[in-house]
C-alpha positions in Angstrom: 0.0 0.0 0.0 2.9 2.3 -0.7 6.5 3.2 0.2 8.4 4.2 3.2 5.6 6.3 4.6 4.2 3.0 5.8 7.0 2.5 8.3 8.5 -0.4 6.4 12.2 -0.9 5.5 12.0 -0.6 1.7 10.3 1.4 -1.1 8.2 -1.5 -2.5 4.4 -1.1 -2.9 2.2 -3.5 -1.0 -1.2 -4.8 -2.1 -1.8 -7.1 0.8 -2.1 -6.0 4.5 1.0 -6.4 6.7 1.8 -5.4 10.3 3.6 -2.1 10.5 3.1 -0.9 14.1 1.7 -2.3 17.4 0.3 0.2 19.9 0.0 -2.5 22.5 3.7 -2.1 23.5 3.7 1.7 23.7 3.1 1.7 27.4 6.3 -0.3 28.0 8.3 1.8 25.6 7.2 5.2 26.9 6.0 4.6 30.5 7.7 6.7 33.2 9.7 8.6 30.6 9.7 12.4 30.6 8.4 13.1 27.0 7.7 16.8 26.2 4.2 17.7 25.1 2.4 14.8 26.6 -0.8 15.2 28.8 0.0 13.6 32.2 -3.8 13.2 32.9 -4.4 11.0 29.9 -3.2 7.4 30.2 -4.5 6.2 26.8 -2.2 5.1 24.1 -5.0 4.9 21.6 -4.7 6.7 18.2 -6.2 10.2 18.1 -5.2 11.1 14.6 -3.4 9.5 11.7 -2.4 11.9 8.9 -0.5 11.2 5.7 1.6 13.5 3.5 3.1 12.6 0.1 6.0 10.6 1.6 5.4 10.7 5.3 2.9 9.6 7.9 2.2 10.9 11.4 0.3 9.2 14.3 -0.8 11.2 17.3 -1.8 9.3 20.4 -4.5 10.5 22.8 -1.8 11.3 25.4 0.2 13.6 23.1 2.9 11.2 21.9 3.6 11.8 18.3 5.4 9.2 16.0 6.2 9.4 12.4 7.6 7.5 9.4 9.0 8.5 6.0 10.5 11.8 4.8 9.8 14.0 7.8 11.5 17.1 6.7 13.1 19.1 9.5 11.8 16.6 12.1 14.4 14.0 11.3 18.1 14.4 11.0 19.7 12.0 8.6 16.7 10.2 6.9 17.3 6.5 6.3 14.6 4.3 4.7 14.8 1.5 7.3 14.4 3.9 10.2 10.7 3.0 10.3 8.6 4.7 13.0 10.3 7.2 15.3 9.2 9.4 18.3 9.0 13.1 17.3 8.2 14.9 20.6 11.8 15.6 21.5 12.7 16.9 18.0 9.7 19.3 18.0 10.7 20.5 21.4 14.2 21.2 20.3 13.0 23.3 17.4 10.5 25.4 19.1 11.5 25.6 22.8 12.6 29.3 22.5 9.1 30.1 21.1 7.3 28.5 24.1 8.9 30.5 27.0 9.7 27.4 29.0 6.1 26.3 29.6 6.6 22.7 28.3 5.0 21.0 31.3 1.6 22.5 30.7 1.6 22.0 26.9 0.4 19.0 24.9 0.1 18.2 21.2 -3.5 18.7 20.4 -3.8 18.0 16.7 -1.7 17.3 13.6 -2.0 17.7 9.8 0.1 17.2 6.7 0.5 18.8 3.3 2.5 17.0 0.6 5.9 17.8 2.0 5.1 19.6 5.3 3.7 19.0 8.8 1.6 21.1 11.1 1.5 20.6 14.9 -1.1 22.1 17.2 0.2 22.6 20.7 -2.2 23.5 23.5 -1.6 25.4 26.7 -3.7 23.3 29.2 -4.0 26.2 31.7 -5.1 29.0 29.4 -6.6 27.0 26.6 -4.5 28.7 24.0 -3.5 26.9 20.7 -0.3 27.5 18.9 0.3 26.0 15.4 3.8 25.3 14.2 4.9 24.2 10.7 7.8 22.0 9.6 9.0 20.8 6.2 9.3 22.1 2.7 7.0 24.3 0.6 6.5 25.2 -3.0 3.1 27.1 -2.8 3.4 29.0 0.5 1.9 26.1 2.4 4.1 26.4 5.5 2.1 29.5 6.5 5.1 31.6 7.4 7.5 33.7 5.3 10.7 31.9 4.4 12.7 34.7 5.9 11.1 34.0 9.3 13.3 31.8 11.5 10.4 31.0 13.8 8.2 27.9 13.3 5.0 29.5 14.8 2.3 30.0 12.2 -0.6 31.3 14.3 -1.9 31.4 17.9 -5.5 31.3 19.1 -7.0 33.6 21.6 -7.5 32.4 25.2 -10.4 30.0 26.0 -10.1 28.0 22.8 -12.1 24.9 23.9 -11.6 22.9 20.7 -9.6 23.0 17.5 -8.6 21.0 14.5 -6.4 21.1 11.4 -7.2 20.0 7.8 -4.7 19.9 5.0 -4.8 18.8 1.4 -1.7 18.9 -0.9 -0.7 22.5 -0.5 -3.5 24.1 1.5 -4.3 24.1 5.2 -7.2 25.3 7.3 -7.2 25.8 11.1 -10.5 25.8 13.1 -10.7 27.4 16.5 -13.8 27.0 18.6 -14.2 29.3 21.6 -16.0 29.2 25.0 -18.5 31.8 23.7 -19.6 29.3 21.0 -17.9 31.2 18.2 -16.0 29.4 15.5 -13.2 31.0 13.5 -11.7 29.5 10.3 -8.2 30.4 9.2 -6.6 29.4 5.9 -3.2 29.6 4.1 -1.3 28.0 1.3 -2.4 27.4 -2.3 -5.5 29.3 -3.3 -5.6 28.3 -6.9 -9.4 28.0 -7.3 -10.3 30.6 -4.7 -11.1 27.9 -2.2 -10.0 30.2 0.6 -10.5 33.8 -0.8 -11.5 35.5 -3.9 -8.4 36.5 -5.9 -7.8 40.0 -7.0 -4.4 39.4 -8.6 -2.0 36.5 -9.2 -0.3 36.8 -5.8 -3.6 36.0 -4.1 -3.2 32.4 -5.3 -0.6 31.9 -2.7 -1.7 32.8 0.9 1.7 33.2 2.7 0.4 33.6 6.2 -2.9 32.6 7.9 -6.0 34.8 7.2 -9.5 34.5 8.5 -11.7 32.7 5.9 -15.0 32.6 7.8 -16.3 33.5 11.3 -19.4 32.0 12.9 -20.8 33.7 15.9 -22.7 31.6 18.4 -22.3 28.6 16.2 -20.1 25.7 17.4 -22.0 23.3 15.1 -20.2 23.9 11.9 -17.7 21.6 10.2 -15.2 21.7 7.3 -13.8 19.4 4.7 -10.8 20.4 2.5 -10.1 19.0 -1.0 -7.3 19.7 -3.4 -9.0 22.8 -4.8 -12.2 23.2 -2.8 -13.5 23.8 0.7 -16.8 22.4 2.1 -18.6 24.2 4.9 -21.2 22.1 6.7 -23.3 24.5 8.7 -25.5 22.2 10.8 -27.1 25.0 12.7 -28.6 26.4 9.5 -28.9 23.0 7.7 -26.8 24.3 4.8 -23.8 23.1 2.8 -21.5 25.5 0.9 -18.8 24.7 -1.5 -16.0 27.2 -2.2 -13.4 26.8 -4.9 -13.6 24.4 -7.9 -16.4 26.0 -10.0 -17.6 22.7 -11.5 -17.9 21.0 -8.1 -19.5 24.2 -6.7 -22.2 24.1 -9.3 -22.9 20.4 -8.7 -23.3 21.0 -5.0 -25.6 24.0 -5.6 -27.8 22.0 -8.0 -28.2 19.2 -5.4 -29.5 21.5 -2.7 -28.3 19.2 0.1 -30.1 19.0 3.4 -27.7 18.0 6.1 -30.2 16.5 8.5 -30.3 13.3 6.4 -26.6 13.0 5.8 -24.7 10.9 8.4 -21.2 11.4 7.0 -19.3 13.6 4.5 -15.8 12.5 3.2 -13.6 14.1 0.6 -10.8 13.0 -1.7 -8.4 15.2 -3.6 -11.0 15.8 -6.4 -14.3 14.4 -5.2 -17.0 14.7 -2.5 -19.0 11.9 -1.0 -22.2 11.9 1.2 -23.4 9.0 3.1 -27.2 9.3 3.5 -28.8 7.9 6.7 -25.8 5.6 7.0 -26.7 3.5 4.0 -26.8 5.2 0.6 -23.9 7.0 -1.1 -24.1 10.2 -3.2 -20.8 11.3 -4.9 -19.8 14.4 -6.9 -16.6 15.5 -8.6 -14.0 13.7 -10.6 -14.7 10.1 -11.4 -12.0 9.3 -13.9 -10.2 6.9 -11.6 -13.2 5.0 -10.2 -13.8 7.5 -7.3 -17.5 7.9 -8.2 -18.1 4.3 -9.3 -20.5 3.6 -6.5 -22.5 6.8 -6.8 -26.2 6.4 -6.0 -25.4 2.9 -4.6 -27.1 1.4 -1.6 -24.3 0.2 0.6 -26.5 -1.0 3.4 -25.6 -0.2 7.0 -22.1 1.3 7.1 -19.7 0.7 10.0 -16.7 2.6 8.6 -16.3 4.8 5.5 -13.1 6.8 4.9 -11.4 8.4 2.0 -7.8 8.4 0.9 -6.3 10.7 -1.8 -8.4 9.1 -4.6 -9.9 5.9 -3.0 -12.6 4.9 -0.6 -12.1 2.4 2.3 -15.2 0.7 3.6 -16.5 -1.8 6.2 -20.2 -2.8 6.6 -22.1 -3.4 9.7 -23.2 -6.8 8.3 -19.6 -7.9 7.6 -17.6 -6.0 10.3 -14.6 -8.3 9.7 -14.0 -7.2 6.1 -12.3 -4.1 4.7 -12.8 -3.3 1.0 -11.8 -0.4 -1.2 -12.5 1.2 -4.6 -11.1 4.0 -6.7 -7.5 4.5 -7.7 -5.3 1.7 -6.3 -2.1 3.2 -7.8 0.3 1.8 -5.1 -1.7 -1.3 -4.0 -3.8 0.8 -1.6 -7.0 -0.9 -2.9 -5.6 -4.4 -2.6 -4.8 -7.0 -5.3 -5.9 -6.3 -8.8 -8.3 -8.9 -10.2 -8.0 -8.6 -14.0 -11.4 -10.3 -14.5 -13.3 -7.8 -12.3 -11.3 -4.5 -12.3 -11.2 -1.8 -14.9 -7.4 -1.8 -15.3 -6.7 0.8 -18.1 -3.1 0.7 -16.9 -4.1 2.8 -13.9 -5.1 0.2 -11.2 -8.7 1.4 -11.2 -11.3 -0.4 -9.0 -14.9 0.2 -9.9 -16.3 -2.1 -7.3 -15.4 -2.8 -3.6 -12.3 -4.9 -3.6 -11.6 -7.0 -0.5 -8.4 -5.9 1.2 -8.7 -7.7 4.5 -10.9 -10.5 6.0 -10.2 -11.1 9.6 -12.1 -14.4 9.5 -9.2 -15.8 7.5 -7.2 -15.6 10.8 -4.1 -14.1 9.3 -3.2 -11.9 12.3 -2.9 -14.0 15.4 -6.4 -13.8 16.8 -6.8 -10.1 16.1 -10.5 -10.2 15.3 -11.9 -6.7 15.4 -11.6 -3.8 12.9 -11.2 -0.8 15.2 -10.7 2.0 12.6 -9.7 2.8 9.0 -7.5 5.6 7.8 -6.8 6.8 4.2 -3.6 8.6 3.0 -1.9 9.5 -0.3 -2.4 6.2 -2.1 -2.1 4.4 1.2 -4.5 2.5 3.5 -4.2 1.9 7.2 -6.3 -0.5 9.2 -6.4 -0.6 13.0 -7.2 -4.1 14.3 -7.6 -5.2 17.9 -8.3 -8.3 20.0 -11.8 -8.4 21.6 
């Protein structure tokens, strides 16, 4: 399922699942060690976020431990393919300690995000509820959110009493969402603005937003969510039961013609170039680019859905009726949709899957009595499956 970003020791693609990481031994590896940016009140080593860049993957645990694999620019010294997974908290602290005024013990890593060659880390002050976002890596379309002449890594800081926040990135664009105690929600954006997904452009320089700017503000409305594609931004305003698409004009027109009502939609997922709605947890409606099989199950009745997630251009799926099976469709460029069956798949030299293709079946007992699919994650032509023992 693709390259060194999977934490393996070579650059070969994989089209069958293989173990890459076990969270069960984290407690023995990290227990009683002073690791910066961990929350001492949280004992859980469960995965909070898994985010994938073009050639790197980050996993944030609920207690603030951050590990990564692949080309983690600035966050690893001498990158070697067979390094596999490594702990990143110390390196992050080394880079930004002068910007944090020595308050490390009351700070924790709250959220993470990844553009193609860059990484964003949200660090929260647990006493004042202030969020600071730091960026690391390489940029080609201003996606780091800070001028190249700036030696500091800090991109933006929230006001006090920020009760919740999240980051979303896609290729070269990032948005940060700050939610405050007064129920206001503020959306910032930076990076590539090629289709006006963040702001209307007045001149050519407006296609590259060099530092964070406010995209939208919602007063007395904590119930608004966001999804970010390659060249579009989706705003899900549940308070007003409205859905807005900014950016890609073709997709924007399709969304407006559908006149979506959010109260019947149970989940919204996005790929780089498409948008997918799960209706009342059973039926799928898809819009956008379908050249690589992304829309092949549009208007299909999936039945009760347990998990439905999107990678860059593929869907990952588990049903309630078969909770032990993971399947996928769309662009399986690097084996991320499993093995190609030449009798069933539309190959076209592109590894395209137009029907759900079985990736994993835990009833085949391949993983030492691991018998429960706990979660699914999609990356850039990569698929991650979290399995546990009941």
